[in-house]
N, CA and C atoms as a LAMMPS dump frame, in Angstrom:
ITEM: TIMESTEP
0
ITEM: NUMBER OF ATOMS
651
ITEM: BOX BOUNDS ff ff ff
-5.0000000000000000e+02 5.0000000000000000e+02
-5.0000000000000000e+02 5.0000000000000000e+02
-5.0000000000000000e+02 5.0000000000000000e+02
ITEM: ATOMS id mol type element x y z
1 1 1 N 400.825 349.631 -228.775
2 1 2 C 401.713 348.485 -228.591
3 1 3 C 403.175 348.912 -228.594
4 2 1 N 403.484 349.929 -229.424
5 2 2 C 404.855 350.444 -229.448
6 2 3 C 405.237 351.021 -228.095
7 3 1 N 404.292 351.741 -227.466
8 3 2 C 404.556 352.303 -226.142
9 3 3 C 404.769 351.205 -225.12
10 4 1 N 403.975 350.119 -225.228
11 4 2 C 404.125 349.004 -224.29
12 4 3 C 405.485 348.349 -224.458
13 5 1 N 405.933 348.197 -225.724
14 5 2 C 407.24 347.593 -225.972
15 5 3 C 408.354 348.463 -225.409
16 6 1 N 408.21 349.778 -225.581
17 6 2 C 409.209 350.672 -225.027
18 6 3 C 409.253 350.607 -223.515
19 7 1 N 408.086 350.436 -222.897
20 7 2 C 408.017 350.377 -221.435
21 7 3 C 408.721 349.146 -220.895
22 8 1 N 408.775 348.074 -221.716
23 8 2 C 409.403 346.853 -221.269
24 8 3 C 410.92 346.87 -221.42
25 9 1 N 411.442 347.812 -222.194
26 9 2 C 412.877 347.894 -222.383
27 9 3 C 413.564 348.381 -221.112
28 10 1 N 414.775 347.861 -220.825
29 10 2 C 415.515 348.343 -219.655
30 10 3 C 415.732 349.844 -219.752
31 11 1 N 415.586 350.54 -218.652
32 11 2 C 415.6 352.005 -218.665
33 11 3 C 416.984 352.602 -218.481
34 12 1 N 417.962 351.83 -218.041
35 12 2 C 419.308 352.35 -217.85
36 12 3 C 420.3 351.501 -218.643
37 13 1 N 421.486 352.063 -218.871
38 13 2 C 422.509 351.319 -219.61
39 13 3 C 422.929 350.064 -218.849
40 14 1 N 423.007 350.175 -217.536
41 14 2 C 423.369 349.012 -216.74
42 14 3 C 422.323 347.916 -216.891
43 15 1 N 421.058 348.301 -216.827
44 15 2 C 419.985 347.32 -216.989
45 15 3 C 419.994 346.726 -218.39
46 16 1 N 420.314 347.556 -219.39
47 16 2 C 420.397 347.061 -220.76
48 16 3 C 421.517 346.044 -220.905
49 17 1 N 422.662 346.329 -220.283
50 17 2 C 423.783 345.39 -220.345
51 17 3 C 423.404 344.077 -219.669
52 18 1 N 422.786 344.173 -218.501
53 18 2 C 422.402 342.966 -217.781
54 18 3 C 421.403 342.142 -218.579
55 19 1 N 420.451 342.838 -219.231
56 19 2 C 419.459 342.136 -220.04
57 19 3 C 420.111 341.468 -221.246
58 20 1 N 421.087 342.129 -221.844
59 20 2 C 421.779 341.552 -223
60 20 3 C 422.582 340.324 -222.597
61 21 1 N 423.299 340.419 -221.481
62 21 2 C 424.087 339.282 -220.998
63 21 3 C 423.18 338.111 -220.66
64 22 1 N 422.081 338.397 -219.983
65 22 2 C 421.147 337.332 -219.621
66 22 3 C 420.555 336.688 -220.875
67 23 1 N 420.206 337.505 -221.856
68 23 2 C 419.67 336.969 -223.098
69 23 3 C 420.665 336.071 -223.811
70 24 1 N 421.928 336.471 -223.826
71 24 2 C 422.962 335.655 -224.448
72 24 3 C 423.161 334.337 -223.707
73 25 1 N 423.157 334.387 -222.388
74 25 2 C 423.334 333.166 -221.601
75 25 3 C 422.178 332.203 -221.821
76 26 1 N 420.967 332.722 -221.835
77 26 2 C 419.808 331.853 -222.034
78 26 3 C 419.792 331.248 -223.433
79 27 1 N 420.17 332.052 -224.42
80 27 2 C 420.22 331.55 -225.793
81 27 3 C 421.294 330.488 -225.94
82 28 1 N 422.462 330.746 -225.368
83 28 2 C 423.555 329.776 -225.446
84 28 3 C 423.187 328.483 -224.731
85 29 1 N 422.593 328.609 -223.553
86 29 2 C 422.203 327.402 -222.806
87 29 3 C 421.238 326.548 -223.607
88 30 1 N 420.219 327.166 -224.184
89 30 2 C 419.23 326.418 -224.956
90 30 3 C 419.865 325.71 -226.147
91 31 1 N 420.768 326.4 -226.83
92 31 2 C 421.413 325.81 -228.002
93 31 3 C 422.41 324.722 -227.611
94 32 1 N 423.182 324.939 -226.549
95 32 2 C 424.139 323.92 -226.111
96 32 3 C 423.414 322.635 -225.702
97 33 1 N 422.273 322.785 -225.06
98 33 2 C 421.503 321.608 -224.629
99 33 3 C 420.856 320.915 -225.818
100 34 1 N 420.309 321.679 -226.742
101 34 2 C 419.544 321.077 -227.839
102 34 3 C 420.409 320.518 -228.957
103 35 1 N 421.584 321.143 -229.208
104 35 2 C 422.38 320.674 -230.342
105 35 3 C 423.862 320.489 -230.04
106 36 1 N 424.254 320.707 -228.789
107 36 2 C 425.64 320.498 -228.411
108 36 3 C 426.488 321.748 -228.554
109 37 1 N 427.583 321.788 -227.803
110 37 2 C 428.477 322.942 -227.833
111 37 3 C 429.174 323.074 -229.182
112 38 1 N 429.748 321.987 -229.669
113 38 2 C 430.532 322.05 -230.902
114 38 3 C 429.692 322.42 -232.112
115 39 1 N 428.43 322.041 -232.102
116 39 2 C 427.575 322.304 -233.25
117 39 3 C 426.841 323.646 -233.153
118 40 1 N 427.147 324.402 -232.123
119 40 2 C 426.529 325.725 -231.954
120 40 3 C 427.527 326.802 -232.339
121 41 1 N 427.11 327.73 -233.154
122 41 2 C 427.987 328.825 -233.572
123 41 3 C 427.632 330.112 -232.833
124 42 1 N 428.576 331.023 -232.815
125 42 2 C 428.338 332.335 -232.213
126 42 3 C 427.225 333.059 -232.958
127 43 1 N 427.176 332.888 -234.266
128 43 2 C 426.107 333.512 -235.051
129 43 3 C 424.736 333.033 -234.584
130 44 1 N 424.615 331.738 -234.341
131 44 2 C 423.33 331.188 -233.893
132 44 3 C 422.937 331.746 -232.534
133 45 1 N 423.91 331.893 -231.658
134 45 2 C 423.629 332.45 -230.333
135 45 3 C 423.151 333.89 -230.46
136 46 1 N 423.817 334.649 -231.295
137 46 2 C 423.433 336.057 -231.498
138 46 3 C 422.012 336.164 -232.035
139 47 1 N 421.683 335.339 -233.026
140 47 2 C 420.342 335.37 -233.606
141 47 3 C 419.3 334.989 -232.564
142 48 1 N 419.579 333.94 -231.794
143 48 2 C 418.623 333.484 -230.783
144 48 3 C 418.407 334.534 -229.696
145 49 1 N 419.451 335.318 -229.414
146 49 2 C 419.352 336.363 -228.38
147 49 3 C 418.869 337.693 -228.949
148 50 1 N 418.63 337.737 -230.244
149 50 2 C 418.181 338.973 -230.918
150 50 3 C 419.219 340.086 -230.764
151 51 1 N 420.486 339.688 -230.894
152 51 2 C 421.589 340.643 -230.82
153 51 3 C 422.51 340.415 -232.015
154 52 1 N 423.462 341.303 -232.195
155 52 2 C 424.43 341.139 -233.266
156 52 3 C 425.576 340.242 -232.797
157 53 1 N 426.305 339.709 -233.765
158 53 2 C 427.483 338.91 -233.428
159 53 3 C 428.503 339.761 -232.68
160 54 1 N 428.594 341.04 -233.059
161 54 2 C 429.507 341.934 -232.36
162 54 3 C 429.152 342.098 -230.893
163 55 1 N 427.855 342.075 -230.604
164 55 2 C 427.416 342.193 -229.211
165 55 3 C 427.863 340.994 -228.392
166 56 1 N 427.85 339.829 -229.015
167 56 2 C 428.312 338.627 -228.31
168 56 3 C 429.756 338.822 -227.872
169 57 1 N 430.595 339.279 -228.798
170 57 2 C 432.01 339.451 -228.483
171 57 3 C 432.267 340.668 -227.6
172 58 1 N 431.329 341.571 -227.528
173 58 2 C 431.47 342.697 -226.613
174 58 3 C 431.355 342.228 -225.161
175 59 1 N 430.446 341.279 -224.926
176 59 2 C 430.21 340.804 -223.56
177 59 3 C 431.036 339.567 -223.209
178 60 1 N 431.347 338.742 -224.195
179 60 2 C 432.102 337.515 -223.956
180 60 3 C 433.181 337.385 -225.028
181 61 1 N 434.398 337.092 -224.612
182 61 2 C 435.498 337.096 -225.585
183 61 3 C 435.375 335.986 -226.621
184 62 1 N 434.676 334.88 -226.26
185 62 2 C 434.469 333.793 -227.212
186 62 3 C 433.346 332.876 -226.697
187 63 1 N 433.073 331.836 -227.457
188 63 2 C 431.998 330.915 -227.102
189 63 3 C 432.311 330.17 -225.803
190 64 1 N 433.577 329.857 -225.591
191 64 2 C 433.964 329.149 -224.376
192 64 3 C 433.695 329.995 -223.135
193 65 1 N 433.877 331.302 -223.254
194 65 2 C 433.601 332.188 -222.12
195 65 3 C 432.114 332.176 -221.767
196 66 1 N 431.27 332.047 -222.769
197 66 2 C 429.828 331.906 -222.522
198 66 3 C 429.548 330.637 -221.735
199 67 1 N 430.15 329.538 -222.156
200 67 2 C 429.941 328.279 -221.448
201 67 3 C 430.491 328.352 -220.025
202 68 1 N 431.635 329.002 -219.853
203 68 2 C 432.223 329.142 -218.518
204 68 3 C 431.279 329.9 -217.582
205 69 1 N 430.664 330.963 -218.092
206 69 2 C 429.711 331.721 -217.272
207 69 3 C 428.503 330.868 -216.919
208 70 1 N 428.042 330.074 -217.862
209 70 2 C 426.914 329.18 -217.588
210 70 3 C 427.283 328.131 -216.542
211 71 1 N 428.487 327.605 -216.615
212 71 2 C 428.912 326.59 -215.642
213 71 3 C 429.043 327.188 -214.244
214 72 1 N 429.466 328.455 -214.157
215 72 2 C 429.494 329.121 -212.85
216 72 3 C 428.093 329.167 -212.255
217 73 1 N 427.127 329.505 -213.087
218 73 2 C 425.737 329.563 -212.623
219 73 3 C 425.233 328.176 -212.242
220 74 1 N 425.566 327.194 -213.05
221 74 2 C 425.13 325.819 -212.769
222 74 3 C 425.683 325.342 -211.432
223 75 1 N 426.937 325.656 -211.159
224 75 2 C 427.532 325.217 -209.894
225 75 3 C 426.776 325.812 -208.707
226 76 1 N 426.409 327.069 -208.8
227 76 2 C 425.648 327.704 -207.728
228 76 3 C 424.296 327.023 -207.542
229 77 1 N 423.616 326.76 -208.651
230 77 2 C 422.274 326.183 -208.591
231 77 3 C 422.302 324.729 -208.142
232 78 1 N 423.168 323.94 -208.762
233 78 2 C 423.161 322.497 -208.546
234 78 3 C 423.914 322.09 -207.287
235 79 1 N 425.105 322.643 -207.075
236 79 2 C 425.95 322.184 -205.966
237 79 3 C 425.692 322.972 -204.689
238 80 1 N 425.739 324.306 -204.76
239 80 2 C 425.532 325.105 -203.553
240 80 3 C 424.129 324.894 -202.995
241 81 1 N 423.131 324.837 -203.881
242 81 2 C 421.768 324.579 -203.423
243 81 3 C 421.637 323.217 -202.783
244 82 1 N 422.298 322.213 -203.359
245 82 2 C 422.257 320.869 -202.795
246 82 3 C 422.894 320.833 -201.412
247 83 1 N 424.008 321.516 -201.247
248 83 2 C 424.696 321.536 -199.952
249 83 3 C 423.785 322.099 -198.864
250 84 1 N 423.058 323.149 -199.2
251 84 2 C 422.144 323.751 -198.224
252 84 3 C 421.003 322.796 -197.875
253 85 1 N 420.437 322.141 -198.884
254 85 2 C 419.322 321.22 -198.624
255 85 3 C 419.757 320.049 -197.763
256 86 1 N 420.913 319.495 -198.041
257 86 2 C 421.41 318.355 -197.265
258 86 3 C 421.682 318.773 -195.829
259 87 1 N 422.252 319.968 -195.646
260 87 2 C 422.557 320.446 -194.295
261 87 3 C 421.291 320.643 -193.469
262 88 1 N 420.192 320.983 -194.153
263 88 2 C 418.93 321.228 -193.446
264 88 3 C 418.103 319.962 -193.257
265 89 1 N 418.546 318.845 -193.816
266 89 2 C 417.8 317.593 -193.695
267 89 3 C 417.968 317.014 -192.293
268 90 1 N 417.265 315.921 -192.028
269 90 2 C 417.346 315.273 -190.727
270 90 3 C 418.744 314.765 -190.44
271 91 1 N 418.983 314.321 -189.22
272 91 2 C 420.334 313.912 -188.832
273 91 3 C 420.784 312.61 -189.469
274 92 1 N 419.845 311.776 -189.914
275 92 2 C 420.202 310.481 -190.468
276 92 3 C 420.764 310.583 -191.877
277 93 1 N 421.642 309.642 -192.222
278 93 2 C 422.235 309.631 -193.557
279 93 3 C 421.174 309.376 -194.62
280 94 1 N 420.212 308.51 -194.327
281 94 2 C 419.139 308.244 -195.294
282 94 3 C 418.337 309.51 -195.558
283 95 1 N 418.074 310.291 -194.503
284 95 2 C 417.366 311.562 -194.677
285 95 3 C 418.141 312.49 -195.606
286 96 1 N 419.44 312.526 -195.453
287 96 2 C 420.267 313.426 -196.25
288 96 3 C 420.357 312.952 -197.702
289 97 1 N 420.423 311.642 -197.882
290 97 2 C 420.473 311.123 -199.241
291 97 3 C 419.154 311.385 -199.972
292 98 1 N 418.049 311.23 -199.263
293 98 2 C 416.741 311.526 -199.849
294 98 3 C 416.622 313.016 -200.144
295 99 1 N 417.132 313.857 -199.247
296 99 2 C 417.095 315.3 -199.471
297 99 3 C 417.887 315.678 -200.716
298 100 1 N 419.008 314.998 -200.917
299 100 2 C 419.796 315.245 -202.126
300 100 3 C 418.978 314.939 -203.365
301 101 1 N 418.381 313.753 -203.409
302 101 2 C 417.635 313.352 -204.597
303 101 3 C 416.37 314.184 -204.799
304 102 1 N 415.669 314.488 -203.72
305 102 2 C 414.454 315.294 -203.847
306 102 3 C 414.789 316.702 -204.339
307 103 1 N 415.878 317.253 -203.824
308 103 2 C 416.281 318.579 -204.268
309 103 3 C 416.645 318.592 -205.743
310 104 1 N 417.369 317.562 -206.176
311 104 2 C 417.734 317.485 -207.589
312 104 3 C 416.502 317.271 -208.458
313 105 1 N 415.541 316.505 -207.941
314 105 2 C 414.297 316.304 -208.693
315 105 3 C 413.54 317.616 -208.843
316 106 1 N 413.575 318.442 -207.803
317 106 2 C 412.917 319.748 -207.895
318 106 3 C 413.583 320.619 -208.946
319 107 1 N 414.895 320.494 -209.056
320 107 2 C 415.596 321.22 -210.107
321 107 3 C 415.147 320.751 -211.483
322 108 1 N 414.777 319.469 -211.573
323 108 2 C 414.281 318.949 -212.832
324 108 3 C 413.011 319.633 -213.281
325 109 1 N 412.27 320.161 -212.323
326 109 2 C 411.046 320.896 -212.636
327 109 3 C 411.358 322.374 -212.887
328 110 1 N 412.197 322.952 -212.029
329 110 2 C 412.422 324.396 -212.059
330 110 3 C 413.599 324.831 -212.933
331 111 1 N 414.663 324.012 -212.982
332 111 2 C 415.886 324.422 -213.687
333 111 3 C 416.457 323.262 -214.504
334 112 1 N 415.599 322.584 -215.235
335 112 2 C 416.015 321.375 -215.955
336 112 3 C 417.171 321.648 -216.912
337 113 1 N 417.116 322.773 -217.639
338 113 2 C 418.162 323.029 -218.638
339 113 3 C 419.525 323.27 -218.001
340 114 1 N 419.553 323.802 -216.778
341 114 2 C 420.832 324.001 -216.104
342 114 3 C 421.478 322.665 -215.754
343 115 1 N 420.676 321.739 -215.224
344 115 2 C 421.217 320.425 -214.879
345 115 3 C 421.587 319.659 -216.141
346 116 1 N 420.74 319.736 -217.154
347 116 2 C 421.028 319.039 -218.408
348 116 3 C 422.291 319.583 -219.062
349 117 1 N 422.498 320.883 -218.954
350 117 2 C 423.722 321.466 -219.509
351 117 3 C 424.95 320.815 -218.886
352 118 1 N 424.953 320.683 -217.562
353 118 2 C 426.092 320.078 -216.88
354 118 3 C 426.296 318.64 -217.344
355 119 1 N 425.216 317.868 -217.394
356 119 2 C 425.325 316.458 -217.786
357 119 3 C 425.804 316.324 -219.228
358 120 1 N 425.172 317.052 -220.135
359 120 2 C 425.499 316.925 -221.551
360 120 3 C 426.89 317.454 -221.867
361 121 1 N 427.292 318.54 -221.213
362 121 2 C 428.638 319.052 -221.442
363 121 3 C 429.688 318.106 -220.865
364 122 1 N 429.355 317.419 -219.779
365 122 2 C 430.309 316.443 -219.226
366 122 3 C 430.556 315.323 -220.227
367 123 1 N 429.523 314.918 -220.942
368 123 2 C 429.678 313.88 -221.959
369 123 3 C 430.467 314.413 -223.159
370 124 1 N 430.17 315.626 -223.57
371 124 2 C 430.807 316.178 -224.767
372 124 3 C 432.278 316.488 -224.554
373 125 1 N 432.652 316.885 -223.328
374 125 2 C 434.029 317.331 -223.102
375 125 3 C 434.922 316.287 -222.431
376 126 1 N 434.377 315.128 -222.075
377 126 2 C 435.207 314.1 -221.456
378 126 3 C 436.317 313.674 -222.408
379 127 1 N 437.539 313.699 -221.91
380 127 2 C 438.683 313.285 -222.72
381 127 3 C 439.3 314.374 -223.556
382 128 1 N 438.752 315.589 -223.49
383 128 2 C 439.297 316.676 -224.311
384 128 3 C 440.533 317.308 -223.68
385 129 1 N 440.643 317.203 -222.365
386 129 2 C 441.839 317.692 -221.685
387 129 3 C 441.964 319.191 -221.553
388 130 1 N 440.924 319.93 -221.847
389 130 2 C 440.994 321.385 -221.777
390 130 3 C 440.457 321.954 -220.477
391 131 1 N 440.357 323.275 -220.448
392 131 2 C 439.886 323.963 -219.25
393 131 3 C 438.422 323.656 -218.955
394 132 1 N 437.626 323.499 -220.005
395 132 2 C 436.207 323.211 -219.794
396 132 3 C 436.035 321.855 -219.123
397 133 1 N 436.776 320.862 -219.585
398 133 2 C 436.685 319.545 -218.95
399 133 3 C 437.092 319.628 -217.48
400 134 1 N 438.153 320.361 -217.191
401 134 2 C 438.609 320.498 -215.801
402 134 3 C 437.554 321.211 -214.962
403 135 1 N 436.902 322.216 -215.53
404 135 2 C 435.855 322.949 -214.804
405 135 3 C 434.674 322.044 -214.496
406 136 1 N 434.256 321.264 -215.46
407 136 2 C 433.133 320.342 -215.253
408 136 3 C 433.507 319.28 -214.231
409 137 1 N 434.727 318.77 -214.317
410 137 2 C 435.158 317.75 -213.366
411 137 3 C 435.16 318.304 -211.947
412 138 1 N 435.549 319.564 -211.797
413 138 2 C 435.572 320.173 -210.462
414 138 3 C 434.161 320.261 -209.882
415 139 1 N 433.185 320.567 -210.717
416 139 2 C 431.798 320.619 -210.241
417 139 3 C 431.337 319.236 -209.82
418 140 1 N 431.597 318.245 -210.66
419 140 2 C 431.205 316.877 -210.312
420 140 3 C 431.946 316.38 -209.08
421 141 1 N 433.2 316.782 -208.919
422 141 2 C 433.959 316.359 -207.74
423 141 3 C 433.29 316.845 -206.456
424 142 1 N 432.731 318.039 -206.497
425 142 2 C 432.008 318.54 -205.319
426 142 3 C 430.771 317.69 -205.028
427 143 1 N 430.076 317.285 -206.088
428 143 2 C 428.913 316.414 -205.902
429 143 3 C 429.333 315.067 -205.342
430 144 1 N 430.385 314.475 -205.921
431 144 2 C 430.862 313.177 -205.435
432 144 3 C 431.287 313.273 -203.967
433 145 1 N 432.009 314.338 -203.627
434 145 2 C 432.479 314.491 -202.25
435 145 3 C 431.308 314.579 -201.284
436 146 1 N 430.268 315.313 -201.65
437 146 2 C 429.095 315.439 -200.777
438 146 3 C 428.409 314.092 -200.6
439 147 1 N 428.242 313.36 -201.686
440 147 2 C 427.569 312.06 -201.6
441 147 3 C 428.409 311.07 -200.81
442 148 1 N 429.715 311.056 -201.051
443 148 2 C 430.585 310.154 -200.291
444 148 3 C 430.533 310.462 -198.802
445 149 1 N 430.405 311.749 -198.465
446 149 2 C 430.283 312.114 -197.053
447 149 3 C 429.007 311.577 -196.436
448 150 1 N 427.907 311.632 -197.184
449 150 2 C 426.639 311.089 -196.689
450 150 3 C 426.736 309.582 -196.502
451 151 1 N 427.328 308.904 -197.46
452 151 2 C 427.452 307.446 -197.38
453 151 3 C 428.353 307.047 -196.215
454 152 1 N 429.46 307.764 -196.067
455 152 2 C 430.365 307.463 -194.948
456 152 3 C 429.661 307.655 -193.616
457 153 1 N 428.846 308.695 -193.505
458 153 2 C 428.067 308.916 -192.287
459 153 3 C 427.12 307.752 -192.049
460 154 1 N 426.462 307.297 -193.102
461 154 2 C 425.543 306.183 -192.969
462 154 3 C 426.226 304.909 -192.501
463 155 1 N 427.435 304.711 -192.944
464 155 2 C 428.181 303.528 -192.506
465 155 3 C 428.617 303.659 -191.05
466 156 1 N 429.041 304.851 -190.657
467 156 2 C 429.458 305.049 -189.263
468 156 3 C 428.295 304.839 -188.309
469 157 1 N 427.102 305.232 -188.742
470 157 2 C 425.914 305.092 -187.897
471 157 3 C 425.196 303.763 -188.117
472 158 1 N 425.798 302.893 -188.899
473 158 2 C 425.238 301.565 -189.195
474 158 3 C 423.867 301.649 -189.863
475 159 1 N 423.62 302.724 -190.592
476 159 2 C 422.397 302.836 -191.392
477 159 3 C 422.563 302.15 -192.744
478 160 1 N 423.767 302.298 -193.318
479 160 2 C 424.023 301.8 -194.663
480 160 3 C 424.882 300.54 -194.605
481 161 1 N 424.691 299.709 -195.587
482 161 2 C 425.507 298.493 -195.694
483 161 3 C 426.973 298.879 -195.87
484 162 1 N 427.852 298.051 -195.296
485 162 2 C 429.273 298.378 -195.291
486 162 3 C 430.098 297.433 -196.158
487 163 1 N 429.43 296.587 -196.934
488 163 2 C 430.164 295.597 -197.728
489 163 3 C 430.545 296.106 -199.109
490 164 1 N 430.209 297.352 -199.417
491 164 2 C 430.565 297.953 -200.693
492 164 3 C 431.405 299.201 -200.452
493 165 1 N 432.315 299.484 -201.372
494 165 2 C 433.197 300.635 -201.192
495 165 3 C 432.442 301.931 -201.466
496 166 1 N 432.718 302.929 -200.642
497 166 2 C 431.999 304.203 -200.709
498 166 3 C 432.124 304.865 -202.072
499 167 1 N 433.299 304.83 -202.658
500 167 2 C 433.507 305.504 -203.94
501 167 3 C 432.585 304.946 -205.019
502 168 1 N 432.474 303.623 -205.072
503 168 2 C 431.615 303.013 -206.081
504 168 3 C 430.138 303.252 -205.777
505 169 1 N 429.782 303.278 -204.502
506 169 2 C 428.394 303.585 -204.15
507 169 3 C 428.018 305.002 -204.573
508 170 1 N 428.935 305.948 -204.366
509 170 2 C 428.678 307.326 -204.798
510 170 3 C 428.545 307.399 -206.312
511 171 1 N 429.334 306.596 -207.02
512 171 2 C 429.246 306.573 -208.479
513 171 3 C 427.871 306.093 -208.932
514 172 1 N 427.31 305.118 -208.215
515 172 2 C 425.98 304.619 -208.558
516 172 3 C 424.926 305.703 -208.318
517 173 1 N 425.065 306.442 -207.225
518 173 2 C 424.123 307.538 -206.954
519 173 3 C 424.16 308.557 -208.087
520 174 1 N 425.359 308.922 -208.527
521 174 2 C 425.461 309.902 -209.61
522 174 3 C 424.965 309.329 -210.93
523 175 1 N 425.147 308.034 -211.132
524 175 2 C 424.618 307.407 -212.345
525 175 3 C 423.093 307.46 -212.34
526 176 1 N 422.492 307.202 -211.182
527 176 2 C 421.039 307.313 -211.056
528 176 3 C 420.59 308.75 -211.268
529 177 1 N 421.345 309.671 -210.71
530 177 2 C 421.029 311.102 -210.838
531 177 3 C 421.047 311.533 -212.299
532 178 1 N 422.158 311.312 -212.974
533 178 2 C 422.293 311.757 -214.362
534 178 3 C 421.347 310.987 -215.282
535 179 1 N 421.262 309.686 -215.07
536 179 2 C 420.417 308.861 -215.921
537 179 3 C 418.947 309.218 -215.808
538 180 1 N 418.503 309.521 -214.607
539 180 2 C 417.102 309.889 -214.409
540 180 3 C 416.791 311.207 -215.085
541 181 1 N 417.717 312.169 -215.004
542 181 2 C 417.511 313.444 -215.69
543 181 3 C 417.405 313.244 -217.198
544 182 1 N 418.277 312.421 -217.755
545 182 2 C 418.247 312.193 -219.192
546 182 3 C 416.968 311.472 -219.611
547 183 1 N 416.552 310.519 -218.797
548 183 2 C 415.316 309.795 -219.108
549 183 3 C 414.115 310.729 -219.043
550 184 1 N 414.1 311.616 -218.062
551 184 2 C 413.02 312.596 -217.945
552 184 3 C 413.017 313.539 -219.144
553 185 1 N 414.196 313.916 -219.592
554 185 2 C 414.316 314.805 -220.751
555 185 3 C 413.8 314.123 -222.016
556 186 1 N 414.122 312.845 -222.164
557 186 2 C 413.713 312.12 -223.364
558 186 3 C 412.243 311.745 -223.36
559 187 1 N 411.696 311.388 -222.177
560 187 2 C 410.376 310.762 -222.131
561 187 3 C 409.426 311.458 -221.155
562 188 1 N 409.555 312.767 -221.073
563 188 2 C 408.758 313.515 -220.106
564 188 3 C 407.264 313.287 -220.295
565 189 1 N 406.828 313.181 -221.543
566 189 2 C 405.396 313.015 -221.798
567 189 3 C 404.887 311.652 -221.359
568 190 1 N 405.763 310.659 -221.313
569 190 2 C 405.342 309.3 -220.963
570 190 3 C 405.517 308.985 -219.482
571 191 1 N 406.296 309.78 -218.786
572 191 2 C 406.617 309.488 -217.387
573 191 3 C 405.928 310.48 -216.452
574 192 1 N 405.543 309.995 -215.284
575 192 2 C 404.995 310.862 -214.252
576 192 3 C 406.104 311.319 -213.328
577 193 1 N 406.24 312.62 -213.147
578 193 2 C 407.326 313.141 -212.323
579 193 3 C 407.355 312.596 -210.912
580 194 1 N 406.264 312.714 -210.134
581 194 2 C 406.278 312.194 -208.762
582 194 3 C 406.547 310.692 -208.701
583 195 1 N 405.988 309.941 -209.656
584 195 2 C 406.195 308.497 -209.676
585 195 3 C 407.655 308.16 -209.991
586 196 1 N 408.258 308.95 -210.871
587 196 2 C 409.66 308.726 -211.216
588 196 3 C 410.558 309 -210.016
589 197 1 N 410.273 310.064 -209.281
590 197 2 C 411.065 310.385 -208.085
591 197 3 C 410.889 309.302 -207.028
592 198 1 N 409.673 308.819 -206.86
593 198 2 C 409.42 307.762 -205.876
594 198 3 C 410.172 306.486 -206.255
595 199 1 N 410.157 306.142 -207.532
596 199 2 C 410.882 304.955 -207.983
597 199 3 C 412.384 305.126 -207.767
598 200 1 N 412.886 306.33 -208.024
599 200 2 C 414.303 306.605 -207.815
600 200 3 C 414.669 306.477 -206.347
601 201 1 N 413.882 307.113 -205.487
602 201 2 C 414.166 307.068 -204.044
603 201 3 C 414.116 305.641 -203.512
604 202 1 N 413.078 304.899 -203.885
605 202 2 C 412.904 303.538 -203.389
606 202 3 C 414.029 302.624 -203.865
607 203 1 N 414.377 302.729 -205.138
608 203 2 C 415.438 301.878 -205.689
609 203 3 C 416.783 302.21 -205.055
610 204 1 N 417.045 303.487 -204.867
611 204 2 C 418.32 303.899 -204.294
612 204 3 C 418.463 303.421 -202.857
613 205 1 N 417.449 303.678 -202.046
614 205 2 C 417.538 303.301 -200.639
615 205 3 C 417.606 301.789 -200.462
616 206 1 N 416.932 301.045 -201.336
617 206 2 C 416.964 299.583 -201.236
618 206 3 C 418.378 299.05 -201.377
619 207 1 N 419.198 299.745 -202.135
620 207 2 C 420.573 299.302 -202.307
621 207 3 C 421.524 299.801 -201.237
622 208 1 N 421.078 300.731 -200.399
623 208 2 C 421.958 301.317 -199.399
624 208 3 C 421.648 300.892 -197.975
625 209 1 N 420.367 300.774 -197.641
626 209 2 C 420.008 300.511 -196.256
627 209 3 C 420.518 299.148 -195.811
628 210 1 N 420.981 299.127 -194.61
629 210 2 C 421.596 297.908 -194.077
630 210 3 C 420.527 296.887 -193.707
631 211 1 N 420.654 295.69 -194.234
632 211 2 C 419.784 294.578 -193.877
633 211 3 C 420.643 293.34 -193.695
634 212 1 N 420.126 292.374 -192.992
635 212 2 C 420.882 291.141 -192.775
636 212 3 C 421.167 290.442 -194.089
637 213 1 N 420.191 290.455 -194.99
638 213 2 C 420.377 289.787 -196.271
639 213 3 C 421.484 290.446 -197.088
640 214 1 N 421.499 291.791 -197.041
641 214 2 C 422.528 292.497 -197.807
642 214 3 C 423.916 292.231 -197.266
643 215 1 N 424.048 292.177 -195.955
644 215 2 C 425.362 292.002 -195.346
645 215 3 C 425.916 290.597 -195.561
646 216 1 N 425.057 289.627 -195.795
647 216 2 C 425.523 288.243 -195.939
648 216 3 C 425.781 287.857 -197.384
649 217 1 N 425.46 288.733 -198.343
650 217 2 C 425.699 288.412 -199.767
651 217 3 C 427.176 288.552 -200.104
């Protein structure tokens, strides 16, 4: 067993550094999601990563630098991936909006902690006025801009109702997005994933698609 453990260790210093950094990021992400940024200490991160506190400071100058690295990764996963999925969707705005939600739902299965980190940190840092809040806002701004673009396209093509302002409609989409993730996190055992996504898609489109009844309200 000792030989097997040795075989699993990174064989080069570069690989060892990469493994240590990855271990620290994963430990920090899990702790930030489960107990919040402010209530997580560097000591706890080091213990969870099976490293010393000195190792944490060797790779990251402080706890905020760890969170910054995680947010960089989250932006790539959540925003860049979403942009690609939407671009590959059908030409219709409804197709693109569904592609956005389906892609985010898939992240709920594959990368739930990354999305939850973004949502939970946005709640924890709102109103703090620091660099972390600005970084999180910039990520959300990219999401809002993408959704507003889809909605504007839908209005130009007369797919979506035009009696509501685009900014507020995008806010509702993000509220559904964040709220559904939190509900899934809280009640995963009680909820069916495919059924939850179907309910989300159906409810969202019902409020966006243009109908005579909607336009006359």
